[in-house]
C-alpha positions as a printed NumPy array, in Angstrom:
array([[  0.098,   0.102,  -0.203],
       [  2.019,   2.981,  -1.139],
       [ -0.788,   5.554,  -1.489],
       [ -1.206,   7.897,   1.773],
       [ -5.206,   8.862,   1.203],
       [ -5.277,  10.14 ,   4.377],
       [ -2.462,  12.955,   3.85 ],
       [ -3.755,  13.355,   0.323],
       [ -7.374,  14.099,   1.658],
       [ -5.978,  16.409,   4.439],
       [ -3.829,  18.524,   1.669],
       [ -7.122,  18.51 ,  -0.588],
       [ -9.002,  19.807,   2.254],
       [ -6.435,  22.706,   3.168],
       [ -6.202,  23.763,  -0.138],
       [ -9.631,  23.685,  -1.043],
       [-11.453,  25.105,   2.634],
       [ -8.818,  26.293,   4.422],
       [-11.684,  28.123,   6.3  ],
       [-14.45 ,  25.228,   6.991],
       [-16.495,  27.634,   8.254],
       [-16.888,  29.556,   4.96 ],
       [-17.564,  26.269,   2.997],
       [-21.005,  25.916,   1.227],
       [-23.715,  27.74 ,   3.082],
       [-22.123,  27.525,   6.348],
       [-21.666,  31.405,   6.889],
       [-19.592,  30.957,  10.224],
       [-22.119,  28.752,  11.96 ],
       [-20.966,  26.736,  14.868],
       [-21.506,  23.468,  13.063],
       [-20.638,  19.921,  14.238],
       [-19.267,  19.229,  10.84 ],
       [-15.977,  21.02 ,  11.348],
       [-15.17 ,  18.729,  14.731],
       [-15.861,  15.724,  12.071],
       [-13.195,  16.931,   9.667],
       [-10.601,  18.211,  12.638],
       [-11.051,  14.695,  14.401],
       [ -9.403,  13.541,  10.97 ],
       [ -6.276,  16.191,  10.959],
       [ -6.051,  15.282,  14.845],
       [ -5.549,  11.425,  14.128],
       [ -2.882,  12.784,  11.546],
       [ -1.077,  15.095,  13.467],
       [ -0.941,  12.35 ,  16.39 ],
       [  0.369,  10.166,  13.863],
       [  2.778,  12.195,  12.158],
       [  3.689,  15.186,  14.456],
       [  3.364,  17.492,  11.451],
       [  2.38 ,  20.704,  13.285],
       [  0.494,  21.932,   9.961],
       [ -1.985,  19.567,  10.929],
       [ -2.52 ,  21.139,  14.267],
       [ -2.128,  24.721,  13.096],
       [ -5.525,  23.77 ,  10.896],
       [ -7.538,  22.798,  13.841],
       [ -6.323,  26.108,  15.558],
       [ -6.841,  28.247,  12.649],
       [-10.624,  26.983,  12.113],
       [-11.444,  26.682,  16.111],
       [ -9.913,  30.185,  17.104],
       [-12.771,  31.753,  14.725],
       [-15.196,  30.771,  17.21 ],
       [-13.429,  30.514,  20.499],
       [-13.087,  33.752,  22.158],
       [-10.329,  35.159,  24.31 ],
       [-12.573,  34.434,  27.496],
       [-13.675,  31.365,  26.264],
       [-16.989,  31.964,  24.956],
       [-18.091,  30.591,  21.53 ],
       [-19.396,  32.677,  18.938],
       [-22.427,  31.434,  17.872],
       [-23.055,  28.863,  20.727],
       [-25.992,  28.889,  22.827],
       [-26.182,  26.752,  25.701],
       [-29.636,  27.212,  26.306],
       [-30.736,  25.945,  22.875],
       [-29.81 ,  22.582,  24.451],
       [-28.786,  20.833,  20.923],
       [-26.123,  17.808,  21.44 ],
       [-24.633,  18.674,  17.951],
       [-23.125,  21.738,  19.486],
       [-20.841,  19.451,  21.876],
       [-19.164,  17.766,  18.947],
       [-16.159,  20.547,  18.005],
       [-15.492,  20.782,  21.842],
       [-13.634,  17.436,  21.156],
       [-10.855,  19.38 ,  19.741],
       [-10.111,  21.607,  22.893],
       [ -8.432,  18.928,  24.509],
       [ -5.879,  19.008,  22.236],
       [ -5.107,  22.488,  21.917],
       [ -5.48 ,  23.052,  25.448],
       [ -2.73 ,  20.398,  26.02 ],
       [ -0.402,  21.669,  23.272],
       [ -1.327,  25.475,  23.561],
       [ -1.702,  25.685,  27.26 ],
       [ -4.086,  28.501,  26.462],
       [ -6.919,  29.335,  29.102],
       [ -9.463,  29.867,  26.693],
       [ -9.583,  26.58 ,  25.071],
       [-10.421,  25.167,  28.662],
       [-13.006,  27.814,  29.641],
       [-14.837,  27.043,  26.485],
       [-14.698,  23.162,  27.109],
       [-15.822,  24.131,  30.78 ],
       [-18.787,  26.295,  28.985],
       [-19.681,  23.05 ,  26.691],
       [-19.783,  20.689,  29.867],
       [-22.358,  22.914,  31.609],
       [-24.831,  22.156,  28.944],
       [-24.698,  18.564,  29.489],
       [-25.003,  19.774,  33.556],
       [-28.725,  20.491,  32.731],
       [-29.307,  19.159,  29.159],
       [-32.635,  17.8  ,  29.395],
       [-33.081,  13.864,  29.327],
       [-35.304,  10.815,  29.165],
       [-36.857,   9.225,  32.23 ],
       [-34.13 ,   6.998,  32.296],
       [-31.196,   9.897,  32.032],
       [-30.325,   9.434,  28.203],
       [-29.922,  12.86 ,  26.51 ],
       [-32.549,  14.143,  24.373],
       [-31.126,  14.849,  20.856],
       [-32.297,  18.568,  21.231],
       [-34.88 ,  20.513,  23.343],
       [-36.949,  21.099,  19.94 ],
       [-36.716,  17.189,  19.558],
       [-38.134,  16.174,  23.293],
       [-37.9  ,  12.558,  24.699],
       [-36.117,  11.558,  21.297],
       [-32.948,   9.43 ,  21.252],
       [-31.27 ,   9.705,  18.132],
       [-28.185,   7.641,  17.167],
       [-26.317,  10.546,  16.021],
       [-26.357,  12.092,  18.881],
       [-23.951,   9.443,  20.99 ],
       [-21.402,  10.747,  18.748],
       [-21.795,  14.283,  19.139],
       [-21.974,  14.054,  22.715],
       [-20.772,  11.2  ,  24.379],
       [-16.498,  11.124,  23.498],
       [-16.62 ,  15.014,  24.27 ],
       [-18.325,  13.842,  28.122],
       [-15.539,  11.164,  28.795],
       [-12.611,  13.097,  27.594],
       [-13.816,  15.901,  29.906],
       [-14.453,  14.137,  33.066],
       [-11.029,  12.026,  32.543],
       [ -9.495,  15.265,  32.126],
       [-10.742,  17.68 ,  34.671],
       [-12.695,  15.58 ,  37.058],
       [-10.828,  12.971,  37.641],
       [-12.603,  10.629,  35.752],
       [-15.621,  10.444,  38.094],
       [-19.149,   9.703,  37.309],
       [-18.062,   7.677,  34.159],
       [-21.325,   5.385,  34.283],
       [-23.159,   8.651,  32.85 ],
       [-21.148,   8.108,  29.494],
       [-21.395,   4.389,  29.221],
       [-25.247,   4.691,  30.25 ],
       [-25.711,   6.582,  27.123],
       [-24.778,   3.847,  24.649],
       [-26.879,   1.283,  26.664],
       [-29.778,   2.817,  26.726],
       [-29.723,   3.72 ,  23.058],
       [-29.163,  -0.034,  22.175],
       [-32.06 ,  -0.929,  24.336],
       [-34.536,   1.358,  22.936],
       [-33.453,   1.171,  19.12 ],
       [-31.965,  -2.399,  18.258],
       [-34.404,  -4.633,  15.986],
       [-34.815,  -8.129,  17.438],
       [-35.053,  -9.846,  13.863],
       [-31.82 ,  -7.733,  12.32 ],
       [-29.719,  -6.492,  14.986],
       [-29.65 ,  -3.172,  13.443],
       [-30.28 ,   0.148,  15.357],
       [-32.962,   2.218,  13.911],
       [-32.259,   5.922,  13.605],
       [-34.193,   7.106,  16.473],
       [-36.764,   6.476,  19.264],
       [-39.384,   8.715,  20.972],
       [-40.431,   7.966,  24.878],
       [-43.365,   9.723,  24.341],
       [-44.646,   7.912,  21.412],
       [-45.975,  11.11 ,  20.261],
       [-43.83 ,  12.142,  16.952],
       [-45.314,  11.954,  13.659],
       [-42.711,   9.419,  12.448],
       [-43.02 ,   6.689,  15.213],
       [-44.412,   3.754,  15.726],
       [-46.947,   4.313,  18.368],
       [-46.192,   1.286,  20.232],
       [-42.628,   0.866,  19.977],
       [-41.739,   4.913,  19.418],
       [-39.278,   3.636,  16.711],
       [-38.382,   5.303,  13.633],
       [-39.284,   3.256,  10.692],
       [-36.009,   2.56 ,   9.033],
       [-32.279,   1.935,   9.542],
       [-30.426,   4.548,   7.813],
       [-26.574,   4.03 ,   6.997],
       [-24.938,   7.218,   8.846],
       [-26.699,   7.086,  12.001],
       [-25.425,   3.589,  12.557],
       [-22.012,   4.988,  11.622],
       [-22.191,   7.824,  13.938],
       [-23.297,   5.413,  16.84 ],
       [-20.508,   2.944,  15.646],
       [-17.582,   5.986,  15.464],
       [-18.569,   6.83 ,  19.033],
       [-18.257,   3.444,  20.418],
       [-15.022,   3.196,  19.117],
       [-13.799,   6.733,  20.099],
       [-15.041,   5.822,  23.793],
       [-13.696,   2.484,  24.217],
       [-10.312,   4.058,  23.351],
       [-10.369,   6.428,  26.345],
       [-12.709,   4.207,  28.796],
       [-10.556,   2.969,  31.759],
       [-10.636,  -1.157,  30.537],
       [-11.566,  -2.243,  34.411],
       [-15.   ,  -0.183,  33.995],
       [-18.068,  -2.034,  34.819],
       [-19.442,  -1.398,  31.294],
       [-16.535,  -1.663,  29.239],
       [-17.341,  -5.221,  28.267],
       [-20.713,  -4.344,  27.288],
       [-19.691,  -1.535,  24.889],
       [-17.018,  -4.143,  23.095],
       [-20.3  ,  -6.55 ,  23.075],
       [-22.638,  -3.78 ,  21.611],
       [-19.952,  -3.06 ,  19.104],
       [-19.372,  -6.524,  17.986],
       [-23.353,  -7.019,  17.686],
       [-23.839,  -4.403,  16.   ],
       [-21.035,  -4.533,  13.254],
       [-21.98 ,  -7.988,  12.854],
       [-25.49 ,  -6.859,  12.106],
       [-24.232,  -4.502,   9.508],
       [-21.848,  -7.319,   7.958],
       [-24.837,  -9.033,   6.467],
       [-25.714,  -6.279,   4.642],
       [-22.101,  -5.261,   3.195],
       [-22.785,  -5.048,  -0.403],
       [-20.908,  -8.108,  -2.049],
       [-19.812,  -6.337,  -4.983],
       [-18.452,  -2.94 ,  -3.905],
       [-17.918,  -3.827,  -0.308],
       [-19.741,  -0.652,   0.761],
       [-23.075,   0.099,   2.596],
       [-26.271,   1.582,   1.098],
       [-28.173,   4.663,   2.544],
       [-31.249,   2.564,   3.752],
       [-29.062,  -0.153,   5.179],
       [-31.3  ,  -3.13 ,   4.599],
       [-33.066,  -2.55 ,   1.662],
       [-30.283,  -2.23 ,  -1.192],
       [-32.355,  -3.803,  -3.965],
       [-35.001,  -1.162,  -3.719],
       [-35.153,   1.496,  -6.655],
       [-33.554,   4.652,  -5.502],
       [-31.581,   3.488,  -2.689],
       [-27.941,   4.133,  -3.404],
       [-24.456,   3.126,  -1.823],
       [-23.651,   6.146,   0.587],
       [-19.889,   7.338,   1.273],
       [-20.143,   8.979,   4.868],
       [-22.067,   5.893,   6.097],
       [-19.61 ,   3.575,   4.452],
       [-16.592,   5.759,   5.759],
       [-18.021,   5.659,   9.338],
       [-18.429,   1.643,   9.43 ],
       [-14.94 ,   1.443,   7.894],
       [-13.527,   3.147,  10.649],
       [-15.005,   1.947,  13.638],
       [-13.785,  -1.757,  12.198],
       [-10.201,  -0.597,  11.765],
       [-10.043,   1.414,  14.909],
       [-11.841,  -1.522,  16.681],
       [ -9.295,  -3.988,  15.413],
       [ -6.604,  -1.558,  16.365],
       [ -8.132,  -1.501,  20.113],
       [ -8.033,  -5.159,  20.025],
       [-11.888,  -4.944,  20.883],
       [-12.178,  -6.457,  17.42 ],
       [-10.677,  -9.695,  16.516],
       [ -7.806,  -9.913,  13.488],
       [-10.863, -12.075,  11.862],
       [-12.64 ,  -8.429,  10.873],
       [ -9.628,  -7.784,   8.847],
       [-11.086,  -8.899,   5.564],
       [-14.593,  -7.646,   5.658],
       [-11.856,  -4.315,   6.745],
       [-10.03 ,  -4.62 ,   3.574],
       [-13.249,  -4.952,   1.33 ],
       [-14.765,  -1.894,   2.823],
       [-11.853,   0.276,   2.394],
       [-11.061,  -0.603,  -0.853],
       [-14.631,  -0.276,  -1.691],
       [-14.384,   3.388,  -0.532],
       [-11.863,   4.257,  -2.905],
       [-13.42 ,   2.627,  -5.945],
       [-16.747,   3.605,  -5.336],
       [-16.691,   7.288,  -4.052],
       [-13.127,   8.48 ,  -4.627],
       [-12.41 ,  11.239,  -7.85 ],
       [ -8.71 ,  12.274,  -8.233],
       [ -8.808,  15.747,  -9.933],
       [ -5.761,  16.746, -12.532],
       [ -4.534,  18.882,  -8.987],
       [ -4.536,  15.673,  -7.154],
       [ -6.923,  16.54 ,  -5.148],
       [ -9.653,  13.826,  -3.401],
       [-13.424,  14.507,  -4.285],
       [-15.642,  11.893,  -1.978],
       [-18.976,  11.714,  -4.322],
       [-22.367,  10.148,  -2.969],
       [-22.541,  11.929,   0.318],
       [-26.207,  12.346,   1.752],
       [-26.235,  15.852,   2.492],
       [-28.233,  15.937,   5.661],
       [-31.115,  13.529,   7.145],
       [-33.437,  13.792,  10.119],
       [-36.544,  13.271,  11.48 ],
       [-38.824,  16.3  ,  12.353],
       [-42.07 ,  17.974,  12.988],
       [-42.642,  18.309,   9.588],
       [-44.567,  15.86 ,   7.175],
       [-41.701,  15.373,   4.988],
       [-38.92 ,  14.157,   7.487],
       [-40.992,  11.153,   8.142],
       [-38.388,   8.414,   8.326],
       [-39.599,   6.584,   5.28 ],
       [-37.62 ,   4.926,   3.286],
       [-38.532,   7.578,   0.522],
       [-37.32 ,  10.323,   2.647],
       [-34.289,   9.346,   3.09 ],
       [-33.707,   8.7  ,  -0.548],
       [-34.536,  12.151,  -1.375],
       [-32.265,  14.03 ,   0.409],
       [-29.48 ,  16.042,  -1.739],
       [-26.693,  13.373,  -2.671],
       [-23.302,  15.817,  -2.804],
       [-20.147,  15.626,  -3.132],
       [-17.304,  16.753,  -0.345],
       [-19.766,  16.988,   2.299],
       [-17.6  ,  18.   ,   5.293],
       [-19.352,  14.828,   7.252],
       [-18.539,  12.65 ,   4.602],
       [-15.018,  13.881,   4.088],
       [-14.337,  14.009,   7.78 ],
       [-15.382,  10.211,   8.249],
       [-13.54 ,   9.226,   4.918],
       [-10.166,  10.94 ,   6.339],
       [-10.505,   9.239,   9.879],
       [-11.196,   5.893,   7.591],
       [ -7.905,   6.423,   5.912],
       [ -6.001,   7.519,   8.905],
       [ -7.123,   4.176,  11.041],
       [ -6.59 ,   1.974,   8.032],
       [ -3.537,   3.153,   7.006],
       [ -1.994,   2.901,  10.285],
       [ -3.348,  -0.527,  10.796],
       [ -1.954,  -1.788,   7.309],
       [  1.546,  -0.152,   8.211]])
């Protein structure tokens, strides 16, 4: 393996979008997408020691992080779990620069989790505007930051509150037939999109499963192995990946937008979900929480990412095609969780969530194969 996709992808991002917050309609919003890309840069910085990757992280975060630690465009009282995600980069920045503003910004985001509304069992709502709902996406946005904060600034107290998020999410979203996890669950069973008896949304959306798996391996990387729930999270990771393995497209090696309905007209192989699942496999093997028998599945998936989704420009830039731009479950009739809904959302090139997941997948895979 002589091509370094991670380095080439990072280089493409730095040249094409030096300011992530000015990319495609972002208009300087505090958007969780940046954190997905920047975690890929963090991985490369840790692997290579090249400070240009750290500088890219700092340049993009400094647009938002003010000298007093306040965050431009962030409002705690929105109680949006997505708004925690970029905070994951603050630990690295604080450690490398010793600048107090990064710690203060982390304290601010931690404060949201103190008062963030929860289900009756203690799972974080996805957003205040989505009451009593657990979405798989939210685990990636909140849990790894929460865990690292507790380990860094609170002497590792209260880790059960992090592991509980995964356990409750699996408990309520897992399908007994396929072993896959539904996109979301409404405790009140009142949303237009949910089954009035189970509270579940109707489909298995690839990227939501990807978010959940990325969150699991990121948490398992730093969760103390002696923690009472460590092995339970390892089980959840293995079970969920085993369920997904059955739906890996045999020909391409990647996954569909609606995971289990590959044969249905309009469904398509989707880049962000496939990248996330590949990342989780590669990192899981590296951490020793997946056994090495996963290697063959992983190779098939990684080669599929390159063949199915990547197009290089004449400048050597990496383009990642076939990304679902956005999908969610809402109060409107359109975002109803149906198959038709998921395939109706825009399919774009170089969406930050997809590119970030692809960068992270390349970083983990290439490290493993070295």
